[in-house]
N, C-alpha and C positions, 0 to 999 in steps of 0.2 A: 431418264434424266441424263444418263451418260451420253446417249445419242444426241441430245440437244446441246449439251455444254462441253463435252470432251474436246471438240475442235478449238474452243476458245481458251483452252489451257495452254495452247501453243502461242508463244509470244507474238509471232508475226501475224497470226490470225486475229489475236486480240487487238493489235495495233490497227489492223484492217477494219475491225468492227468500230473502233473509236473514230478512225478517219471517216468511215462511211457515215456514222451518226452525225459527225460535225458537218460533213458535206450535205447531208439530208436537211439539217437545220438551216444552213446557209441557203441552199437551193429552195427549200420550202418557203422561207420568208420572202426572198426576192422573186422566186418563181410565181408566187401569188400575184404580184404586180405584172409580171411578164404575161401571164395568161389573161388577166383582166384587161390589160392595155393592148393585147393582140400583138405582142412582140416575139411570138414563137419563132418566126422566120429569122429574126435578128439573132436569137439565141442559137439557132442551128448554124447560121452563117458564122457567128463568132467562134463556135466550137471548131469549125473547119479552118477559119482564117488565122488561127494561131500557128499554123505549120511553118511559115517563113521565119517567124521569131524564134521558134524552137530550133529550127535548122541552123540559123545563124549563131545562136547561143552555143549550140553543140560544136560547130566548127571553130568558134573562138575560145572554147573551153569555159564558157560561162554557165550560170545556173539556168536550167531550162525554163523554170517558172518565170524568171525575169524576162527572158526572150518572149515567152507566151504573153506576159503582161504588156510588153511593148507593142506586140502585134495587135493585141486587143484594143489598146488605147488608140493606135493608128486607125483601126477599123471604126471605132466609135466616133472619133473626130472626123474621119473621112465621110462617113454616112451623114453626119450632121451638116457638114460643109456642102456636100453634093445636094442635099435636100434644100438647103437655104439658097444656094447660088443658082441652081437650075430650075427651081420652082416645080420640080417633078415630085411625085410621091416618094415617100421614104423607102418603099419596096424597091424602087429603081436603084437608089443608092446602095441598099443592102445587097441587091443582086450583083451590081457591078463590083463592089468591094469583095464580096464573097468569091466571085470567079477570079478576080485579079489577085487577091492574097493567096488563094489556094494554088493558082497557077505559078506564082512566084515561088511558093514553097516547093512545089513539085520540080520546078526548074533547078532550084538549088540542090535538092536531093539527087536528082538525076545527073547533074553536072559533077558533083563531088564524088570521088572514088573512095574517100575516107570518111564517109558520113557515119557517125558513131551512134546515132540514136536508133534504138529498136523501134521501127515504125509500128510493129504489131502492138507493142506496149503503149506507144503514143496514141494510136487509134482506138484500141480496145481496153486500155487501162492495165495497171499492174497493182491492184489493190493490195495484194499480198507482199508487195515490195515497198510499202509505205515505211518511211523512216521517221525517227522521232522529230527531226527538224521539219518534216512535212506536217506533222501534227501541230507544231508550234505555228506554222504559217496558216494552217486551217483554222486554228483557234483564234488567231488575230483577225482573220477574215470574217469569221462568224461574229465576233464582238463588233467589228466595224459595220458589218451588214445589218445586224439586228438594231444597232444604235441608229444607223441611217434610216431604216424603215420606221423607227419610232419617231425620229425628229421630222421626217419628211412625210409622215402619214397624211396630213391634211392636204398639202399640195399634190401628192400622188393621187389621193382619192378624187380631188376635184378634176385633175387632169384626165383620169380614167373615164369619168362620166361626162364631163362637159368642158372642153378646153377653153371655149369662149367665156364661160362662167368663171373659170379659174383666173383668166386674165382680168375680168371685171373685179374680182375679189383681191387683185393685186398679188396673186400667188406665183406669178412669173412662170407660166407653163413651159416656156422654152427651156429655162434652166432646170425645171423639174424633170422634163423629158431627158435632157442631157444627163442629169444625175441618175435617172433610171437606166439609161444605156451604160453608164459607167459601172453601176452596181451589177448589172447583168454580166458585163465583161468580167468583173471581179469574181463573181460566182463561178463562171465558166473556167477562168484561169486557176482559181484555187481548187477546183474539184476535178480537173482533168487528170491529175495523178491517180485519183481513186478509180474512176471508171472510163477514162480515155475520152478523147475529143468527140468521137462519134457517138458515145453512149452517155456523156454528161447530160445530153438532152433529156434522157430518161428521168433523172433526178430533178431537173429544172422544170419539166413540164408535167410528167406523169403524176406525182403526188399532189401538186396544186390543182391540177385538173380534176383528179378524183375527189379532193376536198370540196371543190366547187359544186360537185354533184350532191354533196351531203349537207353543206352549210351555206349561209349567205352573209355572214359577218366576216370582214377581212381578218380581224385578229384571230378568230376561231379557225378560219381557213388556214392561216399560217401555222398554227399549232397542230392542226390535223395533218397538214402536208408534211410537217417535220416528223410527226409520229409515223405516218405511212412510209416515208422514206427510210426512217430508222428501222422500221419493221422489215421492209424489203431488203435492207442491208443485212440484217441478222439472218433472215431466211435464205437470202442469196448466198451468203457465205456458208451456211449450213448445207444447203443443197450442193453447192460446188465442191465442198469438202467430201461429201459422201458419194456424189455422182461423178466426181472428177471432171467438172465442166469449168469453163472460164468464169471466174468470180465476178468480174466487172459486168460481163454480158448477162450473167444470171441475175444480178441485182437490177440492171436496167430492164430486163424482160419482166421481172416481177412487178415493177412499177407500172408497166403497160398493162399487164394482166389484171392488176388490181383495179385499174380504171374500167376496163371492159367488164369485169365481174360486178362492180357496183352499178355500171350502166345497165347491164342485163337484169340485175336484181331489181333495180328501180322500174324497169319496163315490166317485169313479171308482176311486181307489186301493183303497178297501175292497172294492168290487165285484170288482176284478181279483184281489185277494188271496183272496177267497172262492172265486172260480172256480178258482184254482190249487190251493187246499186241497181243493176238491171233486174236481178231476181227480186229484190225488195219492192221495186216499182210494180212488177206484175202481180206480186202477192197483195 
């Protein structure tokens, strides 16, 4: 028992656990729609595209999360505008904004000799450095995200399965899609402090994808994804404490391993069931 709970007697590790659990709930709820809607590439691009906002905020002495949010909103608006005006697929707009925003961020970082942000922390997270004000921001984001998922459940569901049907029902799929992009951006921005921009993708995609292998109801998938993400946070912090590994990377790695463990287990179960059915058939 001491092996399991001793690390969380340390205040900054306990704060990390709380922050990770909040991020898991936020990413679990919103990530369920991201996976169902096929917006994984958007989530990945968003996590990289925050760099210019963070860089500018650091240079001006502002809050990094405000800079990240500004970049995220610019990306979301830009992707929507490019898709509407050019008539090209959304992937084209995502790819262009992804490359452009990341390039701008790298240019700012490389040009400034006094860049104050620890890029390692930005890219890979500093979950053990979470402060109380970060917990407040995460809590507010979780409340807003869960409320939005509840209120927009019907238009999101219709949009995910049949966009034309959603339009016929008067659910305004374009606005629902825009709201989904904004929620995804919010989840990435609010969670990047926990696992970093390169690894926030793990919480946003890993647990929801794993939950989709096990369940087929959206509400159940959200609860399961939040639970899987929280479990990965607990185990990740525990492993990183005893093995002296990067906490954020360990958490993200566990979310991916959980997906493949469930996928392999389902495959083995199907193979065993097939063998039993074959054996019963010949008997």
